[in-house]
DOTILO-742986 format. One record per atom (N, C-alpha, C): residue in one letter; x, y, z. Coordinates in steps of 0.2 Angstrom, whole numbers, padded with zeros to 4 digits, always signed. Each point is the difference from the previous one (the first is absolute). Example, Ala and Ser with C-alpha at 12.3 -4.5 7.8 and 13.67 -1.06 7.14 Angstrom:
REM DOTILO-742986
A+0066-0028+0039;A-0004+0006+0000;A+0004+0006+0000;S-0002+0005-0004;S+0004+0006+0001;S-0004+0005+0003;
REM end
This chain:
REM DOTILO-742986
M+0319-0352-0285;M+0007+0001-0002;M+0004-0003+0009;Q-0002+0001+0003;Q+0003-0003+0007;Q+0003-0008-0006;F-0005-0001+0002;F+0001-0008-0001;F+0007+0000-0009;R-0004+0004-0002;R+0009+0000-0008;R+0007+0002+0007;S-0002+0006+0002;S+0007+0000+0005;S+0003-0007+0004;L-0004-0003+0003;L+0001-0007+0004;L+0003-0003-0003;L-0003-0002-0006;L+0001-0004-0007;L+0007+0001-0002;L+0003+0003+0000;L+0004+0003-0003;L+0006+0000+0005;R-0001+0002+0004;R+0005+0000+0008;R+0001-0009-0001;G-0002-0004+0002;G+0000-0006+0000;G+0002-0002-0006;L+0000+0002-0006;L+0005-0004-0005;L+0006+0005-0002;L+0002+0004+0005;L+0006+0003-0001;L+0008-0006+0001;P-0003-0001+0005;P+0007-0008+0001;P-0003-0004-0005;L-0006-0002-0003;L+0001-0006-0005;L+0005+0003-0003;L-0003+0007-0006;L+0003+0001-0005;L+0008+0001-0002;C+0001+0003+0009;C+0009+0000+0002;C+0002-0007-0002;L-0004-0004+0004;L+0003-0005+0000;L+0001-0007-0007;F-0005+0004-0006;F-0002+0000-0008;F+0008+0001-0003;A+0002+0009+0000;A+0003+0003-0002;A+0010-0004+0001;L+0000-0004+0007;L+0007-0002+0001;L+0000-0004-0002;F-0007-0005-0002;F-0002-0007-0002;F+0004-0002-0009;V-0002+0009-0001;V+0001+0000-0008;V+0005+0003-0003;E+0005+0002+0006;E+0005+0005-0002;E+0008-0006+0003;T-0002-0006+0004;T+0004-0003+0003;T+0001-0007-0011;A-0008-0001-0001;A-0001-0001-0006;A+0005+0002-0007;A-0001+0007+0000;A+0003+0002-0004;A+0010-0001+0001;L+0000+0001+0008;L+0008-0001+0002;L+0002-0005-0002;T-0005-0007+0000;T+0003-0009-0002;T+0000+0000-0005;V-0005+0003-0007;V+0000+0002-0004;V+0009+0000-0002;T+0001+0004+0001;T+0007+0006-0001;T+0005-0004-0001;L+0000-0004+0004;L+0002-0004+0005;L+0004-0006-0006;I-0005-0003-0002;I+0000-0007-0004;I+0008+0000-0001;A+0000-0005-0004;A+0008-0001-0006;A+0000+0003-0005;E-0004-0004-0003;E-0003-0003-0006;E-0003+0008-0002;R-0001+0004+0002;R-0004+0006-0003;R-0001+0002-0004;G-0006+0001-0005;G+0000+0003-0005;G-0002+0005-0002;M-0003+0000-0006;M-0004+0012+0000;M-0006-0001+0004;L-0001-0006-0002;L-0010-0001+0001;L+0001-0001+0009;L+0006-0002+0005;L-0001-0001+0004;L+0002+0008+0005;L+0002+0002-0004;L+0004+0009+0002;L-0007+0002-0001;T-0005-0001-0005;T-0005+0003-0003;T-0003+0003+0006;A-0006-0010+0004;A-0001+0000+0005;A+0004+0002+0004;A+0004-0001+0004;A+0004+0002+0007;A-0002+0009-0001;L+0002+0002-0006;L-0001+0009+0001;L-0008+0002+0000;L-0002-0004-0004;L-0011+0000+0005;L+0000+0000+0006;L+0001-0006+0003;L-0003-0002+0006;L+0005+0008+0004;H+0007-0001+0001;H+0001+0008+0005;H-0002+0007-0004;S-0003+0000-0008;S-0008+0006+0002;S-0001-0002+0003;V-0005-0002-0001;V-0008-0004+0002;V+0002-0001+0010;A+0006-0002+0003;A+0000+0001+0006;A+0002+0007+0003;S+0005+0005-0007;S-0001+0007+0003;S-0004+0003+0000;L-0006-0001-0003;L-0006+0004-0002;L-0003-0001+0005;I-0005-0006+0001;I-0003-0003+0007;I+0002+0006+0007;C+0010-0001-0001;C+0001+0001+0009;C-0002+0010+0000;A+0001+0001-0007;A+0001+0008+0001;A-0007+0001-0001;L-0006-0002-0001;L-0008+0001+0001;L-0001-0002+0006;L+0003-0007+0004;L+0002+0002+0009;L+0001+0007+0002;Q+0006+0000+0001;Q+0003+0006+0003;Q-0003+0006-0001;I-0004+0002-0007;I-0003+0005+0001;I-0004+0002+0000;R-0004-0005+0003;R-0005+0000+0006;R+0002+0004+0007;F+0005-0003+0001;F+0004+0005+0007;F+0001+0008-0001;L-0002+0000-0005;L+0003+0009-0002;L-0005+0005+0004;P+0006+0006+0004;P-0005+0003+0004;P-0003+0002-0003;K-0008+0003+0001;K-0005+0005-0007;K+0002+0006+0000;V+0006+0003+0001;V+0001+0007-0004;V+0004+0001-0006;Y+0000-0009-0002;Y+0009-0001-0005;Y-0006-0001-0005;T-0010-0001+0001;T-0003-0002-0004;T-0003+0001-0009;S+0003+0007+0002;S+0001+0003-0007;S+0005-0001-0003;E+0008-0005+0001;E+0004+0000-0002;E-0002-0010-0001;K-0003-0001+0000;K-0001-0007+0000;K+0003-0003-0005;R+0000+0000-0006;R+0002-0001-0005;R+0007-0004-0002;R+0000+0007+0001;R+0008+0003+0000;R+0005-0005+0006;I+0000-0002+0006;I+0000-0001+0003;I+0001-0011+0002;L-0008+0001-0006;L-0001-0009-0001;L+0006+0000-0005;A+0001+0004-0004;A+0006-0003-0002;A+0007-0001+0001;L+0000+0006+0004;L+0008-0001+0004;L+0000-0006+0006;L-0005-0001+0003;L-0001-0008+0002;L+0002-0006-0004;F-0004+0001-0006;F+0000-0005-0004;F+0007-0002-0003;A+0006+0006+0002;A+0005+0002-0005;A+0006-0002+0005;F-0001+0001+0008;F+0005-0003+0005;F-0001-0007+0000;D-0006-0005+0000;D-0001-0004+0001;D+0003-0007-0006;F+0000+0005-0008;F+0000-0004-0004;F+0008-0003-0005;I+0003+0008+0007;I+0006+0001-0003;I+0007-0004+0003;V-0004-0004+0006;V+0005-0005+0004;V-0004-0005+0006;P+0000-0006-0006;P-0005-0004+0005;P+0002+0000+0006;F-0005-0003+0003;F+0000-0002+0006;F+0001+0011+0007;L+0006-0001-0003;L+0002+0007+0006;L-0002+0007-0005;G-0002-0001-0007;G-0004+0006+0000;G-0009+0001+0002;M-0001-0005+0000;M-0007-0001+0005;M+0003+0004+0009;G+0001-0005+0001;G+0003+0005+0008;G+0002+0008-0001;I+0004+0001-0004;I-0001+0007-0001;I-0005+0005+0000;G-0005-0004-0004;G-0005+0003-0003;G-0007+0002+0008;W+0004-0006+0003;W-0004+0000+0006;W+0003+0004+0004;I+0006+0002+0000;I+0000+0004+0005;I+0002+0009+0001;L-0001-0002-0008;L+0000+0010-0005;L-0008+0000+0006;L-0003-0004-0002;L-0008-0002+0000;L-0004+0005+0008;L+0004-0008+0005;L-0004+0003+0006;L+0004+0003+0006;W+0007+0003-0004;W+0005+0002+0003;W-0001+0008-0003;G+0007+0000-0006;G+0002+0007-0002;G-0008+0002-0003;F-0007+0001+0000;F-0006+0001-0004;F-0004+0004+0009;Q+0004-0003+0002;Q-0007+0002+0008;Q+0007+0005+0002;K+0006-0003+0001;K+0004+0006+0002;K+0000+0006-0003;S+0002+0002-0006;S-0004+0004-0003;S-0003+0006+0001;Q-0010-0005+0003;Q-0002+0009+0005;Q+0001-0002+0005;Q+0007-0002+0003;Q+0003+0004+0008;Q+0002+0005-0002;I+0004+0004-0006;I+0005+0002-0001;I-0005+0009+0003;E+0007+0004+0001;E-0004+0007+0000;E+0004+0003+0003;I-0003+0009-0007;I+0006+0003+0001;I+0001+0007+0005;D+0003-0005+0006;D+0001+0008+0004;D+0004+0006-0001;K-0004+0005-0003;K+0000+0008-0001;K-0005+0004+0001;E+0003+0004+0007;E-0001+0002+0000;E-0004+0009-0003;V-0004+0001+0000;V-0003+0005-0005;V-0004+0008+0005;E+0005+0003-0002;E-0006+0006+0005;E-0008+0004-0001;D-0004+0002+0002;D-0005+0004-0004;D+0001+0003-0003;I-0003+0001-0006;I+0000+0004-0004;I-0006+0007+0003;D+0002+0004+0001;D-0003+0008+0000;D-0002+0003-0005;L-0004-0003-0004;L-0004+0003-0006;L+0002+0007-0003;Q-0004+0002+0005;Q-0002+0011-0002;Q+0006+0001+0003;R+0005-0003+0002;R+0005+0001+0000;R+0006+0001-0004;L-0001-0009-0004;L+0003+0000-0007;L-0004+0004-0004;E-0006+0004-0003;E-0003+0005-0007;E+0004+0006+0002;E+0001+0001+0009;E+0005+0009-0003;E+0005+0002-0001;D+0000-0009+0000;D+0012+0001+0002;D+0001-0003-0008;F-0005-0003-0004;F+0001-0003-0006;F+0000+0005-0007;P+0005+0002-0004;P+0003+0003-0004;P-0006-0001-0001;V-0003+0006-0007;V-0005+0000-0004;V+0003+0002-0009;I+0001-0005-0004;I+0004+0004-0007;I-0008-0001-0007;S+0001+0007+0001;S-0004-0001-0006;S+0005+0000-0008;R-0007-0003-0002;R+0006-0001-0008;R+0001+0003-0004;A+0007+0003-0002;A+0002+0005-0001;A-0003+0001-0010;F+0003-0008-0003;F+0000+0001-0008;F-0007-0005+0000;G-0005+0001-0004;G-0007-0007-0003;G+0002+0000-0003;E-0004-0008-0004;E+0001-0004-0002;E-0005+0003-0005;G+0002+0002-0005;G-0009+0000-0007;G+0001-0005-0003;S-0005+0000-0004;S-0004-0006-0002;S+0002+0002-0008;I-0001+0007-0003;I+0001+0003-0004;I+0002-0004-0006;P+0007-0002+0001;P+0002-0005-0007;P-0003-0006+0001;S+0000-0003+0004;S-0007-0004-0002;S-0006-0005-0001;L-0003+0008+0001;L-0004+0000-0002;L-0002+0003-0009;I+0005+0004-0002;I+0002+0001-0007;I+0002-0004-0003;S+0002-0004+0005;S+0006-0009-0008;S-0007-0004+0003;S-0004+0001+0004;S-0005-0006-0001;S-0004+0000-0006;V-0002-0006-0005;V-0002-0003-0003;V-0009+0001+0001;H-0001+0000+0005;H-0008-0003+0004;H-0003+0007+0004;A+0006+0007-0004;A-0004+0005+0007;A-0005+0004-0003;P-0004+0000+0000;P-0005+0004-0002;P+0005+0008-0005;A-0006+0003-0004;A+0004+0004-0004;A+0000+0007+0003;S-0009-0001+0005;S+0001+0006+0003;S+0006+0003+0006;K+0001-0005+0002;K+0003+0000+0008;K+0006+0000-0003;K+0003-0001-0006;K+0007+0002-0002;K+0001+0008-0005;I-0007+0001-0002;I+0002+0006-0002;I+0001+0006+0007;R-0004-0005+0003;R-0001+0006+0011;R+0007-0001+0002;A+0005-0005-0001;A+0006+0000+0001;A+0005+0006-0003;L-0003-0002-0007;L+0004+0006-0006;L-0002+0008+0001;T-0004+0002+0005;T+0000+0006+0002;T+0003+0000+0003;L+0000-0005+0007;L+0005+0001+0005;L+0006+0003-0004;L+0004-0005-0002;L+0005+0002-0003;L+0007+0006-0003;T-0008+0004-0007;T+0002+0003-0001;T+0002+0007+0005;Q-0006+0001+0007;Q+0004+0003+0007;Q+0007-0002+0001;M+0000-0006+0001;M+0010-0002+0000;M+0006+0002-0005;K+0003+0004+0001;K+0006+0003-0004;K+0003-0005+0002;S+0002-0004-0005;S+0009-0004+0003;S-0002-0006-0007;K+0004+0000+0000;K+0005-0006-0007;K-0006-0010-0001;A+0000+0000+0008;A-0004-0007+0002;A-0010+0001-0003;S-0001+0005+0002;S-0008+0005-0003;S+0001-0002-0007;V+0006+0004-0002;V-0001-0001-0009;V+0001-0008-0002;T+0002-0003+0004;T+0001-0006-0003;T-0003-0003+0000;L-0005-0001+0006;L-0007-0002-0001;L-0002+0001-0005;I-0001+0006+0001;I-0007+0002-0004;I+0003-0004-0007;K+0004+0002-0001;K+0002-0003-0008;K+0000-0010-0002;R-0001-0001+0005;R-0003-0008+0001;R-0003-0001-0001;T-0007+0005+0001;T-0005-0001-0006;T-0003+0001-0004;L+0008+0005-0003;L-0003-0001-0008;L-0001-0007-0005;Q+0001-0006+0006;Q+0002-0007-0003;Q-0006-0004+0002;D-0005+0005+0004;D-0005-0007+0002;D-0005+0000-0005;K-0004-0006+0004;K-0007-0003-0008;K-0004+0007-0001;N+0000+0003+0006;N-0006+0003-0003;N+0003+0004-0001;D-0009+0004-0004;D+0001+0005-0003;D+0002+0007+0003;E-0005+0002+0003;E-0001+0003+0005;E+0003+0002+0004;V+0005-0005+0003;V+0009+0001+0002;V+0003+0002-0003;R+0002-0005-0005;R+0005+0005-0004;R-0004+0006-0001;L-0005+0005-0001;L+0000+0006-0005;L+0001+0005+0005;V-0003-0002+0007;V+0000+0005+0007;V+0010+0003-0001;G+0001-0008+0004;G+0010+0000+0001;G+0004+0003-0005;F-0004+0000-0010;F+0006+0002-0004;F-0004+0008-0001;S-0005+0003+0005;S-0001+0006-0001;S+0001+0004+0005;M+0003-0003+0007;M+0005+0002+0006;M+0008+0002-0005;I-0001-0005-0001;I+0009-0001-0001;I+0002+0005-0007;D-0004+0003-0007;D-0003+0003-0002;D-0002+0008+0000;A-0003+0003+0007;A-0001+0005+0005;A+0008+0001+0003;M+0001-0004+0003;M+0008-0001+0002;M+0006+0006-0003;E+0000-0006-0004;E+0002+0001-0009;E+0001+0010-0002;K-0006+0000+0003;K-0002+0004-0006;K+0001+0009+0006;R-0001-0002+0004;R+0000+0005+0006;R+0006+0003-0001;I+0009-0007+0001;I+0004+0004-0001;I+0003+0001-0004;N-0002-0003-0007;N+0004+0006-0008;N-0008+0004+0001;E+0000+0002+0001;E-0006+0008+0000;E+0007+0004+0003;K+0001-0003+0006;K+0005+0005+0005;K+0006+0002-0004;I+0004-0005-0001;I+0003-0001-0002;I+0002+0006-0006;H-0005-0003-0007;H-0001+0008-0005;H+0001+0004+0002;H-0004+0001+0008;H-0001+0010-0003;H+0006+0000+0006;L+0001-0002+0005;L+0009+0000+0003;L+0007+0003-0004;G-0003-0003-0008;G+0004-0001-0004;G+0002+0005-0005;N-0007+0003+0000;N-0003+0006-0004;N+0005+0007+0005;V-0002+0000+0009;V+0004+0000+0004;V+0005+0005+0000;A+0004-0009-0001;A+0007+0003+0002;A+0002+0003-0007;K-0001+0000-0007;K+0002+0001-0005;K-0003+0010-0004;V-0002-0002+0003;V-0005+0007-0001;V+0001+0005+0003;H-0002-0001+0007;H-0001+0006+0007;H+0006+0004-0004;P+0001+0008+0004;P+0004+0004+0000;P+0005+0000+0006;D-0005-0001+0007;D+0002+0000+0006;D+0007-0005-0001;P+0004-0003+0000;P+0004-0003+0001;P-0001-0004+0006;M+0001+0003+0006;M-0003-0004+0006;M-0005-0004-0002;Q-0005+0002-0002;Q-0007-0004-0003;Q+0003-0005-0003;R+0001-0002-0003;R+0005-0003-0005;R+0003-0006+0005;A+0002+0003+0004;A+0006-0005+0002;A-0005-0003+0005;R-0005+0004+0005;R-0004-0004+0002;R-0006-0007-0003;A-0001+0005-0008;A-0002-0007-0004;A+0003-0005-0004;H+0007+0000+0001;H+0004-0005+0001;H+0003-0005+0005;S-0002+0002+0004;S-0001-0003+0009;S-0006-0005+0001;E-0007+0005-0003;E-0005-0002+0000;E-0001-0004-0005;L+0003-0004-0005;L+0001-0005-0005;L+0004-0006+0003;A+0004+0004+0003;A+0004-0006+0002;A-0003-0005+0004;F-0007+0002+0007;F+0000-0004+0002;F-0007-0003+0000;T-0002+0002-0008;T-0004-0002-0004;T+0000-0005-0003;Y+0004+0001-0003;Y+0007-0008-0007;Y-0001-0006+0011;W+0003+0003+0004;W+0000-0003+0005;W-0006-0004+0004;E-0003+0002-0001;E-0007+0000+0005;E-0002-0006-0009;Q-0004+0001-0003;Q+0002-0006-0007;Q+0003-0005+0002;L+0007+0002+0000;L+0002-0007-0001;L+0003-0003+0009;Y-0002+0003+0002;Y-0003-0002+0008;Y-0006-0007+0002;Q-0006+0004-0003;Q-0005-0004-0001;Q+0000-0005-0009;G+0002-0001-0001;G+0003-0005-0006;G-0005+0000-0004;L-0003+0005-0004;L+0001+0003-0006;L+0002+0001-0005;V+0007-0004+0001;V+0004+0002-0007;V+0003-0006-0002;D+0000-0001-0006;D+0003-0008-0002;D+0006+0003-0001;R+0000-0011+0001;R+0010+0000+0000;R+0001+0002-0002;Q+0000+0000-0005;Q+0005+0002-0010;Q+0001+0011+0003;L-0006+0003+0004;L+0002+0004+0001;L-0001+0004+0006;E+0003-0004+0003;E+0003+0001+0009;E+0008+0004-0003;Q+0003-0005-0003;Q+0009+0008-0001;Q-0004+0008-0002;F-0002-0002-0003;F-0002+0005-0004;F-0003+0007+0004;V-0005-0004+0003;V-0002+0007+0008;V+0007-0001+0005;I+0002-0003+0002;I+0003+0001+0005;I+0006+0006-0005;D+0001+0000-0004;D+0006+0006-0002;D-0004+0005-0003;N-0009-0001+0000;N-0004+0008+0001;N+0001+0003+0009;I+0001-0005+0002;I-0001+0002+0007;I+0008+0006+0001;R+0004-0007-0001;R+0007+0003+0004;R+0001+0006-0005;K-0003+0000-0007;K+0001+0008-0005;K-0004+0005+0003;H-0005+0001+0004;H-0002+0001+0003;H+0000+0005+0005;I+0003-0006+0006;I+0003+0002+0006;I+0005+0005+0000;E+0005-0002-0008;E+0006+0006+0001;E-0001+0008-0004;A-0007-0004-0006;A+0000+0008+0000;A-0005+0005+0008;A-0001-0004+0003;A-0004+0002+0005;A+0007+0003+0006;K+0003-0004+0002;K+0007+0004+0003;K+0004+0004-0001;A-0001+0003-0006;A+0004+0005-0005;A-0004+0006+0005;L-0003+0002+0001;L-0002+0004+0002;L-0004+0001+0010;I-0003-0006-0002;I-0001-0003+0011;I+0003-0003+0002;L+0007+0003+0003;L+0003-0001+0001;L-0001-0004+0011;N-0005+0000+0000;N-0001-0004+0009;N-0006-0004+0002;D-0001-0005-0006;D-0010-0001+0001;D+0003-0006+0003;P+0004-0006+0004;P+0001-0006+0003;P-0004-0005-0005;K-0006+0003-0001;K-0003-0005-0003;K-0001-0001-0009;L+0003+0004-0001;L+0004-0001-0008;L+0004-0006+0000;Y+0007+0003+0007;Y+0004-0005+0003;Y-0002-0010+0001;K-0003+0003+0004;K-0004-0007+0002;K-0002-0003-0006;L-0005+0002-0004;L-0003-0004-0006;L+0007+0000-0004;E+0006+0001-0001;E+0006-0003-0005;E+0001-0003+0001;G+0002-0001+0012;G+0003-0006-0003;G-0004-0004-0001;R-0008-0002+0005;R-0005-0008-0003;R+0001+0001-0008;I+0003+0005-0007;I+0001-0003-0005;I+0007-0002+0000;L+0005+0001+0004;L+0006-0004-0001;L+0002-0005+0002;L-0007+0001+0008;L+0001-0010+0001;L-0002-0003-0003;M-0006+0000-0004;M-0001-0004-0003;M+0002-0003-0005;Q+0006+0005-0004;Q+0005+0000-0006;Q+0009-0004+0003;K-0005-0001+0007;K+0011-0003+0004;K+0005+0003+0000;A-0001+0007-0001;A+0003+0004+0000;A+0001+0003+0010;F+0003-0007+0004;F-0002+0001+0007;F+0006+0005+0002;T+0005+0003-0002;T+0004+0006+0001;T-0004+0007-0004;D-0004+0003-0004;D-0004+0004+0000;D-0004+0001+0002;A-0003-0008+0003;A-0008+0002+0003;A+0005+0005+0007;K+0002-0005+0003;K+0004+0002+0005;K-0001+0010+0001;E+0004-0002-0007;E+0003+0009+0003;E-0007+0006+0001;A-0005-0004-0007;A-0006+0002+0000;A-0007+0003+0005;F+0005-0007+0007;F-0006+0001+0006;F+0002+0004+0003;L+0008-0002+0000;L+0004+0004+0005;L-0003+0009-0002;K+0001+0003-0005;K-0003+0006-0002;K-0006+0002+0002;A-0006-0006+0000;A-0005+0001-0002;A+0000+0002+0011;M+0002-0002+0003;M+0003+0001+0008;M+0002+0006+0000;E+0004+0001-0004;E+0003+0005+0002;E-0003+0009+0000;Y-0006-0004-0006;Y-0004+0007-0001;Y-0008+0001+0004;G+0003-0004+0008;G-0006-0001+0006;G-0005-0007-0003;I+0000-0002-0003;I-0005-0010+0002;I+0002-0002+0003;P-0005-0004+0004;P+0002-0003+0007;P+0004-0008-0005;E+0003+0000+0007;E+0005-0005-0002;E-0006-0008+0002;S-0005-0002+0001;S-0007-0003+0001;S+0002+0000-0008;E-0002+0005-0004;E-0003+0000-0006;E+0003-0006-0004;I+0006+0001+0000;I+0006-0004-0005;I+0003-0003+0005;A-0002-0004+0003;A+0003-0005+0007;A-0002-0006-0004;S-0002-0002-0002;S-0001-0008-0003;S+0003-0001-0005;F+0001+0007-0006;F+0003+0000-0008;F+0005-0003+0005;M+0005+0005+0002;M+0007-0001+0004;M+0002-0005+0004;A-0005-0004+0002;A+0001-0005+0002;A+0002-0005-0004;Q-0003+0001-0006;Q+0001-0006-0007;Q+0005+0001+0001;I+0002+0006-0006;I+0007+0005-0002;I+0006-0006+0007;A+0001+0000+0003;A+0005-0002+0009;A-0002-0005-0004;F-0003-0005-0001;F-0003-0008+0002;F+0006-0004-0008;E-0003+0008-0007;E+0005-0001-0004;E+0005+0001-0001;E+0003+0004+0003;E+0008+0001+0001;E+0002-0003+0007;R-0004-0007+0003;R+0002-0002+0004;R+0004+0003+0006;N-0003+0007+0001;N+0000+0002+0008;N-0005-0001+0004;Y+0002-0008+0003;Y-0005-0001+0003;Y-0002+0002+0006;S+0008+0006+0006;S-0003+0003+0001;S-0004+0006+0001;R-0001+0002-0005;R-0006+0005+0002;R-0006-0001-0002;I-0002-0004-0004;I-0006-0007+0000;I-0005+0001+0006;A+0002-0001+0005;A-0002+0002+0008;A-0004+0007+0000;Y+0005+0005-0002;Y+0002+0007+0002;Y-0005+0001-0005;W-0003-0003-0005;W-0004+0005-0003;W-0006-0004-0001;M+0000-0006+0002;M-0008-0005+0001;M-0002+0004+0007;E+0005+0003+0002;E-0003+0003+0008;E-0006+0008+0000;K+0001+0003-0004;K-0002+0004-0004;K-0008+0000-0003;V+0000-0006-0003;V-0006+0000-0004;V-0004+0000+0005;P-0005+0005-0003;P-0008+0002+0006;P-0004-0007+0001;E+0000+0000+0007;E-0004-0008-0001;E-0007+0000-0003;Q-0007+0007+0000;Q-0004+0000-0006;Q+0003-0003-0008;S+0007+0002-0002;S-0001-0003-0005;S+0002-0008-0001;I+0001-0004+0005;I+0003-0005+0000;I-0006-0006-0003;N+0000-0002-0006;N-0003-0006-0002;N+0004-0006+0002;Y-0003-0004-0001;Y+0001-0007+0003;Y+0004-0003-0001;Q+0003+0003-0007;Q+0008-0004-0005;Q+0002+0005+0002;L+0002+0008+0005;L+0006+0002+0003;L+0001-0002+0004;H-0008-0003+0005;H+0003+0001+0005;H+0003-0006+0002;A-0002-0007-0004;A+0005-0005+0003;A+0007+0001-0002;L+0002+0004-0006;L+0007+0002-0001;L+0002+0006+0002;R-0003+0002+0006;R+0001+0004+0007;R+0003-0001+0006;A-0003-0004+0000;A-0001-0006+0004;A+0007-0004-0001;V+0002-0004-0003;V+0008-0001-0001;V+0005+0002+0000;W-0001+0007-0002;W+0009+0005-0003;W-0002+0007+0011;V-0005-0002+0003;V+0002+0006+0005;V-0003-0006+0004;R+0004+0001+0006;R+0001-0001+0007;R-0004+0005+0006;E-0006-0003+0001;E-0001+0003+0006;E+0003+0004+0006;S-0002+0005+0003;S+0005-0002+0006;S-0004-0002+0006;A+0004-0005+0005;A-0004-0004+0005;A-0003+0008+0005;
REM end
């Protein structure tokens, strides 16, 4: 190994002279007066050989710290040697013997204070997740998920009374597995049956009960039952308007005797807001607040109405009234836009 190293060191001057000779020959061929394509090709070939030999010699002096990038640096040095005859070789040697050596001497002069890890742990704010990312939607939609896991997910969804959960259950009605489809269908059927039976019973009470106040309460409960059916997404699009009309009809029948129920006015406001009757919806919400409903319960609806009315100054006011525990990820982003926190 030592002999090989000594041999290479002895050959280095000879190889440098050979590269210089080849480069001179290439330049000489280029300067011939009657040069043709053959001579130009020969000159270019000689110049390429000289540049490659020079780059291989230069790479021998590369600092060890750059060994991992040896191939890229060899290509860089060859480019310097090839682009400009003679001068490029000189630039390559300067870059290698001075530039790469100089780069190792650069020091970053920056004082860093010692960090007290114990103090950092005490002062660092611990932020717990307010909202969890559920895997149920991806599990329900997955083609490869086992049927047993999908059925367990469906069982969990029945406990979550929301439009999103019903939508996910409905998605299983198109599942390839017969058992999953049957479970999803039975769950939707059970929900619809429960609500329809309740509507039928309350309808009879509202029609035939001798006590007017009991009939009014039945109308009120009917309005909320129809709303539950609509809100959970158990109503086909073709029947949505029919259900909305029933809700409004039962609200009006209940208000004839129940004069100060804020929940009725809140429900009326939500229906009117759904129908984009913003002025009437605002009156209903204000009436609900007049009868004792907290501002926090209608704040998000009033903020939406303020936006539709282009009353932007009121959006921040109502957004501030929205209780923190009811803010989801979508409402949180909206609140951050409209509410300017005090310093």
